[in-house]
N, C-alpha and C positions, 0 to 999 in steps of 0.2 A: 508428422509435420502439420497435418490439419488441426490436431488438437492444440499445438503450439500457437497456430494462427488464431484459433478460436479464443484462447486465453488472452492473446494480445488484443483482440477485438473487444473483449470484455473490459480489459484494462483501459483502453482508449475511451470506451464508452463511459467508464467511471470518471475519467479525467474531464470529459465534456460535461457530465452531470454535475460534478463538483464545481466547475466554473460557473454553471448556471444556478448555483445555490441549492441544488437538490442532493444534499449530503447523504440522506438515507438511501436514495436510489443509487448513488455512487458507491456506497458501502456494499449494497447488494451486488453491483457489478463486479467489484473487487473480490467479493466472496466467491462469485462464480468463476472468476479467473484463477483464484487460489485453489479451487476444487480441481482444476485441470492441471495447473502447474504450481504445486505447493512450495517448490523451492525457488520461485521467482521473487527475489528480494525487492525488486522495484514495485511489484504489486503489493507486497507486504508494507513497504514504505507508503504507498498510496493509500492503503487501507488505514494506516495511522493518520494520514491527513484527513480522511473522512471522519474518523473518530474524533479528531480535534474539532472539526467543523460541527460535529454533533454535541460538543461539550463534554466529551469523555476522555480526559487526558490520561487516565489510568490505563485504558485499553490502548491508547496511542503509544504510551511508553512501553507497554508490553510488546507491541509490534516493532517499535524502533529498536528495542534491545534485542529482539529476535534477529533483526537484520545484522546487528553488530556481532551477535553470537554465531551467525550462520557460517558453516564450514565452506559453503559455496558462494559466499557473498560477492556480489558484483561490486567492484571498487566505487563506481558512481553511486550506487544505492547506499553503500556504507558511508560515504562522505555526506550525502543528504541526510541520512539518519543521525549522524553525529551532530550536524548543524541544528537539526530540529530538537534533539535532546538538550543541547546547550540552551536553546530558547526556553525550554520547559523548566529549567532549574530555578 
C-alpha cells in the first residue's frame, strides 16, 4: 500500500512539474513512479506527455503504444493514449 501511494505521489509531482514547464523534472518524477509501479498505464501516458514536451515524439509514441498494448490497461489511460496518438499522426 505504501509503495502504491509513493508511486502516486511521484506521478502527481510529475503532473505539477509539467504544468510549470519543467518537463525534464517531470520525466524524472514519472520514471520514479514507474520504477515502483511499472504496470500503471496512467504514469506511462504521463511520461509520454513529458517526452512530447521535451520534443521527443518517438519516445512518446513508444509509451503511448505500450499503453494500448498493455494487458492491464486502464480504460481511461487507453482512451487518452489513443487521442494523443491520433494527434501525432
